[in-house]
N, C-alpha and C positions, 0 to 999 in steps of 0.2 A: 408443523407448518409444511405445506406442500411446496417444494421448490422446483419450478419448471425451467428457470433460466438463471445463469450466473453471469453477471456483467463484470468483466475484467478490465479495469482502467489502468492504462499504461501511459504515464507522463514521459515524454521523450525530449531530450535535449542533447544533440550531438552524440547519438548512439548508432550512427550509421553502420559501423563495423559489426555490431552485435545484435541489432534489433531483430534480424531474421532468425538468429539462433534462439532467442527467447520465444519468438512466435512458433518456431518448430517444436519447442518443448511444450508450449500450450496446446498446439495441435495434437500432440501425442497423448495428451491426458484423456483418459476415459473417466468422466465424472460419475459418481454414484447415482443410481436411479436414472441413468441416461439423461441427466440434466443437460440442457442446451447451453452452449457458450456464446456469449456476445463479447467481442474484443473491441474495446474503444481505445484507440491510440490518439493522444493529443500531442502534436508536435509543437513545442514551445519556441518556435522561430529558430530552429537549429541552423547553424552556419556550415554544417558538413553535408554529407549526402544522405541524411536520414530520410528526407521526403522521397528521394529516388528509390531508396532501399524498400520503403514501405509500399510504394506504388508497384514496384516490381513484384513484391511478395503477394500483394492482393491479386495482381494479374495472373500469377502462377498458382494461386490457391483459392479459386473461385468458390470452393465448397465451404470456406470459412466465413462466418459472419463477422466481418471487420468493418468498423466505423472509423474513418480517418478524419481528424479535425486538425486544422492548422491555425495557430495564433499568428497574427501579422506582426507582432513584436514580442520580445521575450518578457514574460510576466512572472515566471517562477513555477516551481513544482506545485505549490498549493493551488495557484490559479489554474494550472492544467488539470488538477484533480477536480476543482470546482466545475470546470467545463465538462469533464467526463461524467461526473455525478449527475449533472443537470440533464444530459441527453440519454443516460442509461435507462434501459427498459427491463432489466432483470429483477427477479424477486430478491436476489442477494447481490451485493457488490463486494468485490475484493480489489485491493490495491496491488499492483505488480510493477516493480521497477523494470526499466528497459534493459538493464544489465543482467548479468548471470549470477547475482549473489543469492537469489532465492529460487527454489525449485518448484515449478508449477505442479509437479506430481503430488505435492503436499496439499493441494487445494482440498482434497478429500478429507484430510485430517482436520482441517478447519471446518469443513461442511458438516461433518458428522454430528456435532452437538446441535446444530441447527435442524438437521434432518430429524434428529431424535426429539426435537421440540423442547429442548431445555435452554437454548441460548438465543439471544437477540444479536449479540456481538461476540466475535471470537478473535483474539489476538494470537499470532504465532510467535512464541518466545524463542529467541536464540540462546537463552540461558537456562533452559530446563529440558529434561529428556536426554536420551542417549544418542541423538542424531549427530552426524559429523559437522564439525565447525572448523573453518580455517583459522589458524592462529595468526593474528596480526598485531594490532597496536595496543599496548598496555594502557596508555592514557585515554584512548578511545573507550576502552571497556570500563575504566573508572568513571569517565564522563557519562557514559550511558547509564551506569548504575546510579550515579548521583542524580541525574535528571529523572530517572524512574522513581527514586526515593522521594525527591521533592514533589513530583507529580502526585505520588500516592498520598503525601501529607495533605494536599489540598483536595484531592478527589475522594479520599477515604477508600481507595482501592488497595489491593495488595498485588499489583502486577509485578512481574519480574523484568519486563522489557517493553516499556512505553514507546520507545523510539523505533520499534520494529516496522518494517515496510508492510508485512503481511497482517493487514487488518481486514476483517470481513464483517459486513453489516447487513442486517435486513434493510432493504431499500426504504421501507416505511419508517425506519428509525433514523437513517442517515439523511434522506432527502429534505426533511423539514428543518434540519439544523442550519442556522445562518452562520456560515463559515466566512471568516475575514482574512485569515493569514494567506498570503499569496506565495510565500516561499517555503522554507523548511519549518515554519511554525505550525504547519498543518497537524503534525503528530501531537504536540502538547495541547493545542486548541481543541481538536476533536475529542481527545481523551477527557479533558475537563468537562466539556459540554455533554458528552454521552453519559458521563458518570452522574450528572444531575437529573437525568430522565427518571421519572418515577417508575419504580419496579423493574428497572432495566436488569437484564440477566447477561452478565459479561463472563466469558470463559477464556481460558488461556491454554494453549496446547504447545508442546515442544516441536520445533522445526529445525532443519539443518541450515547452515549458513556458509556460503562460499564467497567470502568477502574479497573486495578488490583493494589494491594499493592505489595511491594517487597516480603513479605511473600508468596504471591500468585503467584509469578514468574516474576514480572516486572523486566526488565533487564537494561533499560536506566538509566544513572546516571549523576551527575554534570559534569564529564569529557566529556561526550558526548555533553553537552550543550556548553562547551568551544570550542569543535571541530566544532560544528555547526556554531559558530561565525566565526571561521577561514574559513570555507567553504563559508560562505556568502561573506566575504571579498575577498577571493581568486577568486571565480567565478563571483562575482559582479563587482570587480574592473578590473580584467584581463580577457579580452575576448578570 
């Protein structure tokens, strides 16, 4: 597959202090085969200075292809991703959180199986490979592994990290999928639905992880874990 453009979708909610840092990291990335970057930021009705930060960044970085969309009410991460997917124009789409937990320099690791023509979907796993990982919460790691195990049972995949942010899709694979989950249910829903596509080729590559604490702005909680279980059962059992 010839890839000319990568669409990078960034859902943003109250990330004013760090959004420019992740954009700097994306700007610094040189993609394989001189692939073009399209950066799509969806501000999910932030209550901080996220909008001001993004507008200032766009003004000072006119060389970057940045599309900035604002929701007029808070709809959730999944809804922000739906908006970004809809307007994207790249051959390939990757999800990027607005915080600093994932390193954009690793886009090329995810891109390589696609450039080589062997993958339609690539997940970046925090639990495989020899890359650095910040040591944080024991129960979060147990929860992630349980959700991945449960997801694999219904999808018949052998992923090690279903909940990873770094998911890369061929656009012609992702865009036709009818996604419903508007908050953190995006991960299990898209995994179950992608797994059912005939002859889909899904790969997994090891990535690094620089996790945040709740004091540093981490937003996901135990309620989101229970909703993820619901989503796995809903989209795994009912086609």
